[in-house]
TIVOGU-529912 format. One line per 10 residues: number of its first residue (from 1); for each residue x, y, z of N, C-alpha, C. Coordinates in nm, 4 decimals, m for minus. Atoms other than C-alpha are relative to their C-alpha. Layout:
<recs>
NUM = X,Y,Z,X,Y,Z,X,Y,Z  ...
</recs>
This chain:
<recs>
1 = 0.0164,0.1050,m0.0964,0.8344,2.0552,0.3154,0.0528,0.0415,0.1352  m0.0421,m0.0259,m0.1373,0.9073,2.0382,0.6846,0.1310,m0.0729,0.0263  m0.1269,0.0628,m0.0340,1.2652,1.9743,0.7939,m0.0093,m0.0670,0.1354  0.0001,0.0722,m0.1259,1.3238,1.7229,1.0709,0.1418,m0.0126,0.0506  m0.1308,0.0168,m0.0614,1.6154,1.7102,1.3110,0.0181,m0.1472,0.0342  m0.0285,0.1402,m0.0261,1.7737,1.3672,1.3318,0.0864,m0.0110,0.1238  m0.0813,0.0205,m0.1194,1.8988,1.2566,1.6715,0.0931,m0.1165,m0.0244  m0.0973,0.1062,0.0225,2.2077,1.0410,1.6807,0.0042,m0.1012,0.1127  m0.0082,0.0888,m0.1149,2.1483,0.8743,2.0181,m0.0988,m0.1142,m0.0024  0.1032,0.1042,m0.0014,1.8438,0.6619,1.9371,0.0451,m0.1218,m0.0784
11 = m0.0360,0.1218,0.0713,1.8851,0.3002,1.8339,m0.0935,m0.0245,m0.1161  0.0930,0.0126,0.1116,1.5815,0.3230,1.6084,m0.0597,0.1373,m0.0256  0.0475,m0.1324,0.0339,1.4776,0.6357,1.4224,m0.1000,m0.0091,m0.1131  0.0973,m0.0096,0.1078,1.1861,0.7302,1.1978,0.0105,0.1397,m0.0566  m0.0065,m0.1306,0.0614,1.2030,1.0112,0.9494,m0.0877,0.0046,m0.1228  0.0761,m0.0247,0.1221,0.9650,1.1470,0.6901,0.0919,0.0800,m0.0895  m0.1028,m0.0707,0.0732,1.2415,1.2285,0.4512,0.0309,m0.0674,m0.1308  m0.0541,0.0472,0.1258,1.3749,1.1942,0.1044,0.1142,0.0936,m0.0337  m0.1235,m0.0751,0.0165,1.7083,1.3148,m0.0214,0.0094,0.0679,m0.1352  m0.0415,m0.0648,0.1231,1.8262,1.5616,m0.2804,0.1327,0.0678,0.0292
21 = m0.1341,m0.0543,m0.0225,2.1806,1.6891,m0.3245,0.0173,0.1264,m0.0828  m0.0334,m0.1243,0.0666,2.2780,2.0444,m0.4110,0.1518,0.0048,m0.0075  m0.1452,m0.0008,0.0173,2.6306,2.0783,m0.5549,0.0686,0.1030,0.0887  m0.0607,m0.1065,m0.0776,2.6875,2.3910,m0.3480,m0.0225,m0.0116,0.1495  0.0291,0.0086,m0.1416,2.5675,2.2668,m0.0110,m0.0260,m0.1422,0.0422  0.0256,0.1339,m0.0520,2.4794,1.9741,0.2096,m0.1313,m0.0561,m0.0539  0.1234,0.0640,0.0433,2.2080,1.7243,0.1282,m0.1161,0.0542,0.0810  0.1225,m0.0394,m0.0682,1.8568,1.8371,0.2108,m0.1021,m0.1091,m0.0254  0.0948,0.1094,0.0110,1.5617,1.6080,0.2620,m0.1423,0.0534,0.0022  0.1394,m0.0383,0.0077,1.2053,1.6662,0.1532,m0.0791,m0.1149,m0.0583
31 = 0.0907,0.1032,0.0470,0.9151,1.4332,0.0974,m0.1221,0.0695,m0.0560  0.1197,m0.0562,0.0611,0.6343,1.5235,m0.1419,m0.1162,m0.0935,0.0306  0.1123,0.0838,m0.0442,0.3234,1.3836,0.0300,m0.1084,m0.0121,m0.1066  0.1002,0.0082,0.1059,0.1192,1.4474,m0.2870,0.0341,m0.1088,m0.1016  m0.0444,0.1080,0.0886,0.3183,1.1755,m0.4693,0.0048,m0.1298,0.0799  m0.0118,0.1274,m0.0731,0.3407,0.8041,m0.3866,0.1208,0.0003,0.0929  m0.1041,0.0036,m0.1035,0.5494,0.7342,m0.0754,0.0264,m0.1460,0.0368  m0.0368,0.1325,m0.0495,0.7397,0.4236,0.0359,0.0919,0.0152,0.1202  m0.0909,0.0036,m0.1142,0.9193,0.3375,0.3578,0.1095,m0.1009,m0.0276  m0.1144,0.0902,0.0154,1.2644,0.1827,0.3497,0.0678,m0.0116,0.1352
41 = m0.0706,0.0230,m0.1257,1.4243,0.0245,0.6549,0.1489,m0.0069,m0.0302  m0.1451,m0.0041,0.0163,1.7952,0.0997,0.6821,0.0649,m0.0614,0.1224  m0.0764,0.0622,m0.1093,2.0237,m0.1205,0.8911,0.1462,0.0384,m0.0195  m0.1352,m0.0540,0.0137,2.3546,0.0526,0.9492,0.1037,m0.0911,0.0637  m0.1105,0.0840,m0.0475,2.6947,m0.0990,1.0220,0.0140,0.0021,0.1516  m0.0141,m0.0090,m0.1451,2.6820,0.0216,1.3831,m0.1171,m0.0631,0.0747  0.1136,0.0663,m0.0619,2.3597,m0.1732,1.4464,m0.1258,0.0848,0.0065  0.1162,m0.0885,0.0002,2.1283,0.1269,1.4179,m0.0974,m0.0397,m0.1098  0.1049,0.0200,0.1002,1.7981,0.0752,1.2410,m0.0767,0.1298,m0.0131  0.0773,m0.1202,0.0274,1.6211,0.3668,1.0775,m0.1040,m0.0347,m0.1053
51 = 0.0995,0.0110,0.1054,1.3064,0.3923,0.8700,m0.0112,0.1372,m0.0637  0.0081,m0.1260,0.0729,1.3047,0.6600,0.6023,m0.1085,m0.0111,m0.1059  0.1052,m0.0024,0.0998,1.0253,0.7629,0.3686,0.0492,0.0769,m0.1216  m0.0448,m0.0574,0.1261,1.0963,0.8402,0.0032,m0.1138,m0.0019,m0.1013  0.0883,0.0063,0.1151,0.9063,0.9151,m0.3176,0.0658,m0.0941,m0.1005  m0.0686,0.1025,0.0783,0.9846,0.5965,m0.5172,0.0248,0.0349,m0.1465  m0.0199,m0.0360,0.1399,0.9445,0.7477,m0.8645,0.0916,0.1190,m0.0196  m0.0811,m0.1215,0.0063,1.1584,1.0508,m0.7816,0.1396,m0.0229,0.0565  m0.1265,0.0128,m0.0708,1.4319,0.9556,m0.5366,0.0766,m0.1244,m0.0431  m0.0892,0.1034,0.0525,1.7294,0.7385,m0.6220,0.0764,m0.0704,0.1122
61 = m0.0877,0.0697,m0.0936,1.9675,0.4958,m0.4572,0.1037,0.0989,0.0550  m0.0942,m0.1044,m0.0444,2.2093,0.7911,m0.4396,m0.0629,0.0830,0.1130  0.0695,m0.0751,m0.1044,1.9462,0.9738,m0.2303,m0.0042,m0.0783,0.1312  m0.0028,0.0838,m0.1208,1.9339,0.6805,0.0131,0.1371,0.0136,0.0668  m0.1360,m0.0161,m0.0528,2.3127,0.7046,0.0517,0.0165,0.1385,0.0641  m0.0092,m0.1356,m0.0541,2.2867,1.0829,0.1031,m0.0760,0.0107,0.1315  0.0773,0.0006,m0.1249,2.0196,1.0252,0.3705,0.0817,m0.0619,0.1129  m0.0844,0.0659,m0.1014,2.2503,0.7846,0.5565,0.1138,0.0926,0.0405  m0.1127,m0.0882,m0.0295,2.5437,1.0262,0.5284,m0.0424,0.1206,0.0828  0.0486,m0.1152,m0.0755,2.3346,1.3169,0.6583,m0.0426,m0.0417,0.1405
71 = 0.0476,0.0490,m0.1293,2.1885,1.1073,0.9403,0.1148,m0.0339,0.0937  m0.1170,0.0417,m0.0772,2.5342,0.9990,1.0558,0.1215,0.0830,m0.0366  m0.1171,m0.0817,0.0338,2.7746,1.2949,1.0158,0.1256,m0.0566,0.0654  m0.1258,0.0525,m0.0530,3.1334,1.1809,1.0581,0.0062,m0.1516,m0.0009  0.0070,0.1460,0.0057,3.0239,0.8198,1.0138,0.0520,m0.0446,m0.1366  m0.0487,0.0532,0.1274,3.1289,0.5937,0.7244,m0.0644,0.0726,m0.1167  0.0490,m0.0664,0.1187,3.0964,0.7615,0.3879,0.0340,0.1480,m0.0013  m0.0396,m0.1408,m0.0066,3.1931,1.1103,0.5073,0.1333,0.0077,0.0721  m0.1318,0.0003,m0.0600,3.5619,1.0745,0.5703,0.0290,m0.1285,0.0753  m0.0185,0.1283,m0.0671,3.5100,0.7302,0.7248,0.0229,m0.1094,m0.1026
81 = m0.0197,0.1143,0.0892,3.5368,0.3846,0.5759,m0.1072,m0.0024,m0.1090  0.0997,0.0109,0.1068,3.3669,0.3337,0.2382,m0.0976,m0.1139,0.0305  0.0999,0.1039,m0.0221,3.0507,0.1264,0.2367,m0.0833,m0.0244,m0.1245  0.0917,0.0368,0.1065,2.8090,m0.0496,0.0049,m0.1409,m0.0039,0.0573  0.1392,0.0218,m0.0358,2.4319,m0.0559,0.0106,m0.0408,m0.1319,m0.0623  0.0323,0.1363,0.0418,2.2964,m0.4107,m0.0127,m0.1434,m0.0306,0.0402  0.1343,0.0435,m0.0378,1.9445,m0.5514,m0.0228,0.0117,m0.1190,0.0935  m0.0043,0.1068,m0.0996,1.8611,m0.7935,0.2572,m0.0238,m0.1370,m0.0627  0.0284,0.1302,0.0615,1.7041,m1.0744,0.0524,m0.0782,0.0208,m0.1270  m0.1308,0.0630,0.0162,1.8010,m1.1683,m0.2043,0.1102,0.1049,0.0084
91 = m0.1109,m0.0925,m0.0187,2.1389,m1.0118,m0.1318,0.0507,0.0487,m0.1348  m0.0455,m0.0632,0.1230,2.2246,m0.7691,m0.4097,0.0683,0.1311,0.0360  m0.0695,m0.1267,m0.0207,2.4824,m0.4884,m0.4056,m0.0633,0.1026,m0.0934  0.0650,m0.1056,0.0776,2.3170,m0.1657,m0.5215,0.1072,0.0912,m0.0588  m0.1078,m0.0742,0.0643,2.5676,m0.0258,m0.7701,m0.0498,0.1100,m0.0932  0.0541,m0.0975,0.0947,2.3416,0.1717,m1.0056,m0.0719,0.1111,0.0773  0.0528,m0.1002,m0.0915,2.2964,0.4755,m0.7816,m0.0900,0.1031,m0.0664  0.0877,m0.0919,0.0712,2.1172,0.6769,m1.0515,m0.1409,m0.0538,m0.0186  0.1328,0.0598,0.0144,1.8223,0.4346,m1.0562,m0.0932,0.0510,0.1088  0.0970,m0.0390,m0.1019,1.5063,0.5464,m0.8831,m0.0311,m0.1224,0.0860
101 = 0.0400,0.1074,m0.0906,1.3775,0.3431,m0.5913,m0.0982,m0.0922,m0.0705  0.0986,0.0784,0.0750,1.0922,0.2310,m0.8148,0.0677,m0.0876,m0.1054  m0.0709,0.0754,0.1039,1.3228,0.1243,m1.1019,0.0795,m0.1156,0.0588  m0.0821,0.1031,m0.0647,1.5411,m0.0734,m0.8605,m0.0852,m0.1013,0.0774  0.0872,0.0923,m0.0722,1.2373,m0.2455,m0.7039,0.0222,0.0013,0.1500  m0.0350,m0.0110,m0.1419,1.3214,m0.1154,m0.3553,m0.1122,0.0536,0.0882  0.1113,m0.0492,m0.0810,0.9776,0.0022,m0.2398,m0.0215,m0.0948,0.1186  0.0202,0.0745,m0.1251,0.9285,m0.1122,0.1231,0.1098,m0.1024,0.0277  m0.1119,0.0939,m0.0146,1.2700,m0.2826,0.1157,0.0757,0.0220,0.1304  m0.0985,m0.0109,m0.1072,1.5293,m0.3459,0.3845,0.1352,0.0113,m0.0690
111 = m0.1313,m0.0221,0.0608,1.8708,m0.2066,0.2878,0.1043,0.0011,0.1106  m0.1094,0.0121,m0.0978,2.1907,m0.2910,0.4721,0.1187,0.0842,m0.0439  m0.1250,m0.0699,0.0244,2.5000,m0.0745,0.4982,0.1120,m0.0963,0.0354  m0.1083,0.0963,m0.0206,2.8042,m0.3009,0.4570,0.1338,0.0629,m0.0317  m0.1351,m0.0481,0.0270,3.1736,m0.2205,0.4784,0.0517,m0.0633,m0.1284  m0.0585,0.0520,0.1250,3.3624,m0.2602,0.1497,0.1176,m0.0907,0.0297
</recs>
């Protein structure tokens, strides 16, 4: 896949990305365009809104968290304050981070980053 550089200055960002974590290195993001794709709107604690694209049957809630952490180095979650991922409506805390986006019913969802 094609890597994309994420800018930190924009108030709204779009990325064709999905997350995977390697135990020996930082998170990398790739989207398989040959598989189904969904967009998820992320609303971060600092007011930033981002839209990220994921493969719903492959990527997990943990991958969404890794995407946020990679998009905001030094921000909450990487040495900063801990946070939760919460659905917008109905409000549900996403605790089962191993579930795929499809299993959790998060396709085309809005997910909020909330301080613990």
